[in-house]
N, C-alpha and C positions, 0 to 999 in steps of 0.2 A: 811609633805613627800607626794608625789603623788600617787595615788592607781595604783598598779601595772597592766599590762595588765593582763584579763585573761587568756589569752593561756600564761604567763610568758615571760619576760624579758622586754625591752623597746619596746615600740610601734614603726609601721613600719615607720608613719611617725608623725612631732610635729604638724601639722597643720591639723584641721577638713575638710574632704570633703564632701559633701554634696551629696545627691542622683541624684539634679536634678537644674541646674540655668539657666539663660535665657542667651541669647546672644544680648547684644546691642551695634552697633557700630557706627562711626560717620553720617552715611548714614540714619542709624534708627534716630537719633537725629536730622538731618537736616530735613527729612521729615516732623519729627511731629511739627518743628519749623516753617517751609514753612506754614501748616496750621493755628498755633495760629497766624501766619501775616495774613493770610487771611480772606475773607466776612464770609467763612462757618468754624464754631466748629463742626454743626451736621445736617443731611438731606443734604448735600452737594455734589459736586463732586467725592469726594473719595469714598463714597458709592456704585456710580453705576460702578468707575474704579476697585475698591475691584470686587465687582460683576463680572466684566467683565473679569478681572483675574483669577477668580476661575473656569469659564468655560475655560478659554484656556487652563487651565494648567490639566483639567481634563477631557475634552471633553462633561460635562454639558451643556445641553442646557440653564440652567437656574440656576440662584444662588441669594439667599434672604439672605444678610449680617445681623446678630442680635446681641444681646446683650451678649450672651455667648451659651456656647452648652446646658445646661439644658435647657435654650429657645429654642434651634434650635430643641431639643428633643420634646418639648412640642408642638410647632408648625408644626411638621411633623405629630406628631398623631393626633393632630386637623385637620389638612389637610386630613389625611388618612381614618377621619370618626370615628375614635375610641371616644365610649360614654358609658354613664349609660348600664351597663348589660353585654359589651364585655368583651375580655380577649385579652392583649397582652403577647406574649411569648417572653423572654429576658434568658440571660444567670446571674448568681448568680454572678459569677467574675465580677464583674464589679463596676463603681460609681453608688450610690443609682438612679441616676437621669435616668439611662436606664431604671428602672423599674417605678421610681415615674411618669415619664410622660402620663403613663398610668393612675395612681392614678388620676393626676391634670385633666383627663378628666372624670372621675367618671369609669372607666375601672377598672378590675382585673389584676394585675400582676400573669403569672404563666412561672415558673423556669423550663428551659431545664437543664441537666447537660452539664456538657463538657467533650470532647475528652482528656484525663490524659494524653497525649503526647503533644498535641498542645496548649492546655489549652482554645481554642476558642469552642464557643458554637458547642453542638453533631446534625449535623441534624436530625440522627434517632431517638434522644430524643425529639428533636422538633415534629417530626412526633408521637411520642406518646403522646405529650401533646396537640394535635389538637384539639379541639370539634368544634360544629355547632357553639360557640361564638367567636370563633378566629377572630379578626378583623385584625391584625398584627404582624408581627413578627419584634423585634429589635435585629439584630445581631452587635456584639459588636467586632470590631478588636482589641482584647487584645493583649497589647503590640506593636501595630503597624500591626502585622500580619493580613492580610485579611483574613477574615471568611470563610468557605468553601459556598463561593457564588453561585456557579451553581448548587449544590443540594437543598438549602435553595431557590433558585428563584424559580427551579420545584417543590417544594413543594407549594410554595405559589400561582403558578399559577395554578396548579390541584385544588384549594381552594377558588379561587379569596381571597387571604389573600394579605395585604401590604406590601412588605418586605422593612423595615426602616435599613440601615447600619448606625450603631452608629462609626463613623470613627475620634472619638475624638483623637485616638493615630495613626490614620494612613494616615495622609497627607505625601503624596510623596511615598506611597505605590502604587504596581499595581498587579492585580489580572489579571494572563492570557495575561500578555503586556500591559492589559487596565487599565490606573490609576483608582484609587479607587475615587468615587465620580459622577461614569458616567455609574455604574452598576445597584445598586439598586433602587427601585421606588423612595426613598430617600435617602439621603447621608447626616449624619450632623457631621459638623466640629466643632471644640473647640482651641481656640486662647489663652488660659491659660499661662500663662510665665513657666510652666514646659514642655510644649508641645515642637513641634519642631520648630515651628512657632507663634510666640506670638504677641497680642495686647496690654498686660495686662490683656485684658478682650476680648471676641468677640466669635462669632460663625458665622455659616453660615449653609442654608440648600439648597442642591442642588439635582434637579431634571431634567427628560426629559420632563415631562408632563406640559402642557399649563395651566390643570385645577389645578393640584395641585400648581402651581407656583401663578395663581390669590388668592388660598386660604391663600399660606404662605405671601401674603404680605399684607394680611386684617388682619392676623392674628399677623402680628409685630406691625404693626399699629394704636389698637384701633377699628379695624373692618372699618376705616374710608376709603373713596377713593375721590377722584377727576375723576377718570376715566369715560369718558361722556360716553362709552358704559357699565358701570355700575351701573349708577344714576340711582335712581327709581321715580324721579321726575325733572319736568322740572328746568335747572339750573338758578339760579336767578343772576349770573353774572362771573367773572372770578374769584373771592374769594368763590366759591361756592364748599361744598363737603358735604358728606352724611355718617353718621354710619348705614351701612346696614348689621353689624354683630357684635359678640361681639369679640375683640380682645383684647391685651394686649400693654401696651409700652415696646417694645423689640427691639428697634431702637439700633444702633451702631453708634458711633460719627465720625465725619470725620480724629478726633485727631488718634483713633485707628484704622480707616482704612489706613490711610497714614503708621503707623506704621508695619502693617501688610502687608501694598505689598511692603515694602522695604524689609520686611524680606521674603517674598517668592522669592526676588530677590535670596536670599540666599538659596534655598529650596536644590538645587542641592549639594551645598557646604556640607550644614548640612546633610541631607542623608548620603553623602560620609562619612564624618566624622564618624557617627554613624556606619556603617555599619564596617567598621575599627573596631573599640571598640568592638562590637558584636564580629567580627572576631577574635581578642585576647582573650576576656573572653573563647568564645566556645574551641579555640585551648587548653587553658591552663586547662577547667574546665571539660573538654571529658577526659582527662586522670586520671581525679579523680573517682576510684567507690565511692566512698562517696557522689557524686552530680550527678543531672540528669539534663543534656542540654536539652530546650526546644527543641521539634521538631518542623520544620518549614514543611507545603505542599509545594510541587513543585510549586504550580499554584502562591502562593504568591511572589513577589521580593519585599522584607520588609524594610521599612524605620522603624529602631525600635525606641520606644518612649521610653520602660522601658526592662530592661534587670532583667529576675527573675531567680534566685538561688535557684534552690531545694534541699533541703537535702535529702538523704536517711537514712531514720532512722536507719533502723535495720545495718548500718554501721558506726553507731556515737553512742558517749557517750553524747551527749547533744543535747539540744532541740530545736528549732526555737528560743525560748526567748532568750536561752542561746547565739546561736551564734549570734543572734542581737545584744546582749550587748556585746559578745567578739569583734564584730568589730567595735563597737563604742570606745573601749578599745583601739582597733589600730588607733584610729580618722577617720575611714570611718564608715559615718552615713549613714545608710539605710531607709528604708520604709518597708511596705506592702501594696501589690495590689492583692486582695482586701479580705476583712471580706465578704460572701457569704451575698449578699444584706440582704436576709429573715431571717437572725439569728439576724438582728438588732431589739432593742427593741420595736422601733414603728410599724416592721412588724409581731413581736411575737403579739403583741397586736391586731392586724387585723386577727390570727389565723393559721399563717404560723408555720410549724413545722421543728424542727432539722430532718435530713434525708432524705428532699426532692431529695437531690443530691447528693449522697455518695462521686463520683468524687470532686466535688469540696468543699465538705469539708474536706476531705485528703488532696487535695492540699494545702488549707487555710493554714493546721496546719503545712507545710514543705516550704515555699516559704519566700523570701524576694526579695527587690529590690535594688539591687547594683545602685552605680554613674553612670549615663550613659546621657550625654549631650556633646555639640561641642565643647566646651573650655577645656575638660578635655585635660592634655598633656598625652603624651607617658609616662611620669614618675609616672603622677596619675594613669595611668590606672597598670601600673607595681605595683603599692602600693596596690593595691587594689588586685591584683591577690597574689599578697606575704603575704597579710593579710588573704584571705580565704585559701590559702594554711597551713600559721603557724596552723590556727586553727582546720582546718582539721588534719593536721599532731598531734595536740597537744590532739585531743577528738576521732581519730579515734578508730576503737574494733580493 
């Protein structure tokens, strides 16, 4: 006999619905097949084409495609000059890479608390954490909502600090009408399959600075250049190149670039559908006092990557773990974004302690991520809403 649903009765749906899923159509498949039949699988024309497309849709002056979003963050930190003895401020409500990029460079991550209503990094908390050692701020556009970029830029300009916008969640988002990617000193994207646009894997760093651009190119490709203006010795011939810095192999293949280019052609379509789903969720959940709906700042025209459901513990007889399991029993498979970075064992071994960011720690205990992706049908969305409402009704105080 099947285990009954935790909230009682039959599950709201018979098949499992997962929190995220890529959407691949025939145009995507054709784009990849064309590259497979071409002369270049990597280091070819699709890389430059993707970089040009990213500049076109964001207004950025330069783009450097790379192997993934983590590589993009590492490259940006390197270009910013982050090094041993420096500090890099970021939010704890993010994937670990937003902080790890500082560790890769020998710097110390410093965690600023979040705004408890928007869940993004709080500029006033950033201000409180600034020291003479602060080299960069990594502001994460959590869930796709733009961080408070104007206050953060003002803080960074006052102190000569580099602002890196971790826009892994926010391709398609605009801040004050301007596309994310052209606002911060450097902006990083991710093209992981659960993101709005995917290449299987992939990333990019965007900037308006020619100086950062040159550093990013070197960081991506072993510190090697063929640029005659950068060579330190006379050229031996057309084949000649030099390693002039220490870099990494963070290149992206033409295969992946072709897929990302095809996906970007659907970005407006993807963004529109995500907004429709978010609107349906917000309308339903805002009527339930047992739940808190994430607030958005008016400056952000958001393409949402994640939909965060936040419980109001005082109004429910079930905790987040129980709610998560109850939704799974209804065949709604969720996730949780994120465990505060400094609460991971690796960071605790580095000396980070509980209590650093009270708002972030409280948020983590109360949230889960509902299904949100382009291919969700209206019936799927209705099933999610019905499952949440069923559990709330069963467990409300």
